[in-house]
Phi, psi and omega in degrees: 000157175276137178206158178251143170249153176247138180219174180219153176203137178055038175079009179232149179265157175210159181255144181232118181280131183223168169253136182214156176291152176295127181291160179244137182287137175265187180304130178078016183237160175243141167265122185247129169281105188291130175254330177201151179219152182257154179258110182262130187303319183301330182290341183251008180261095179288347182287341178272126188304319182291340182257004183302138179259102182273338173205157184303138180215158179305136186262151178103139185241346179203159184198175172224145180179192182259140175293122179266324179200157179239148177275177181304135174085357182275121179236345184287334180227159177220171183304134180096345179294145174273122182227160172219154179167176175290137179201115178295135180082034185277352172276069186199170179285332177223148177214152176262134183231132174296137179298334179288344181251006182266151176220148177291144178274120177304143186302330184285348186266139171282169177301318183294319178295319180293318182296334182285350191271309200308297184293310182294318182294318181286326174299314176298318179302313181295317180296325185266316190261289190293323179259321183280337175055042179294134181246154175303133179094349178278173178247130181249135174248124177248109182267111190094047191289344184265008173281175179300309178294321181299319180298317178292322181297316179301310183291320179295321178300315178294319180300325181273001174092021179264160167274135188237128174246136179231150175240150175197157175278354181251115178294324180296317179294323178295324178297322178295322179291325177298321178293338177271001175119351179298138186281315184224132175245135181236122177280122182207139176263093183078259180262200177081022183246354188299318181299319180293324178295315180296322177296320182289342181247019180055037176085352183286319188094178184258155181280326181218133175238139177247114182262106178256003184265311180128202187299328180295335181264349188301311181301319180290329175299315179298315180296333185277350186278144175279176175303132183063026179288159180239144180230122177259128176261118185237318187230167180221053182294341177273000179061020177256107187264000180228150179203152175286144181250124176280088185297327181297317179291315179301315181292309186295323181266002179056051183278158176236130179238129182216160179254152175235113181215148178270351195288319186252011179285144179281168177300321180294320180292321178294319179297319180296319178296321179296317178297318179295319178298314179299320182288314192265327186243331182302323176302329178295324176291317181297328181272351182082010179277338171238129183237152173275122177259101181266117183283315185205146179242129177245144172290159185306319184289351178255024180305316178302323178292324177296320178299315179297323179295316178298318181292343178279351181062030183273341191277156169243105185097218190254148170257130187237145177255125178267129182255125183290000000 
């Protein structure tokens, strides 16, 4: 089968097209005929220590497709079922997926829409629900709202009954998000948005902030939080991995700061997050209240071009790879 490996040199990642045998599912696994896979920004950032590529490895982190075969003990899915989920090596014609990380694809979704969900959707779920503990009636701030995770975070926040504020450097992209239900859009290049957030909340601040931008946005995220506010650190698109911490504000307002990453989570933790996502947010996709916003689709053989497009920061939502 055709598959891509990811490697790095001189601080940058690159993809290498190879031929490999079709993998076989082990106990508790599914063999999936991949129809589409998504390109997640974190997977191509060699500058982040947890994502560093020290040797070539199968590329791609999530996909959607048809179950081709099931391993020992699998009863939840059978051959021909439409599934989506995290799967290492998903930029390939076939991939193996743990049954604990698989989810049924709602009938209304195309392969491309389904493939855009698993990593970004579950990351948003953890930042907002399992770790962020967003409640109905609270206010959510999504910094970098027009990214893949940001789009899901905005919609999930609205689905759960929160008021949602989003930031982006693109006014046009924010207008599209407003049409999708976002309450307030703030144009900001990295930081510089705290005053506007405080004005939009009558000086109170937000209950939960999701930082998808990085260190440049961190000080304004802290300033934007209400008493007992929570801040999730998820992305570093500005490549700034360090920031000063206003300890007086964190201490005085009893703030909580936490990270959301897939890299060091155990198999049990990933399975728990998948179950929570299926329970709390997947119905929103099935009902059409949360949608996958796919910006552009590239064929498998154009994966390097898709990577360049993502690195240009041109997209609104997700970039997806279609597998023939």
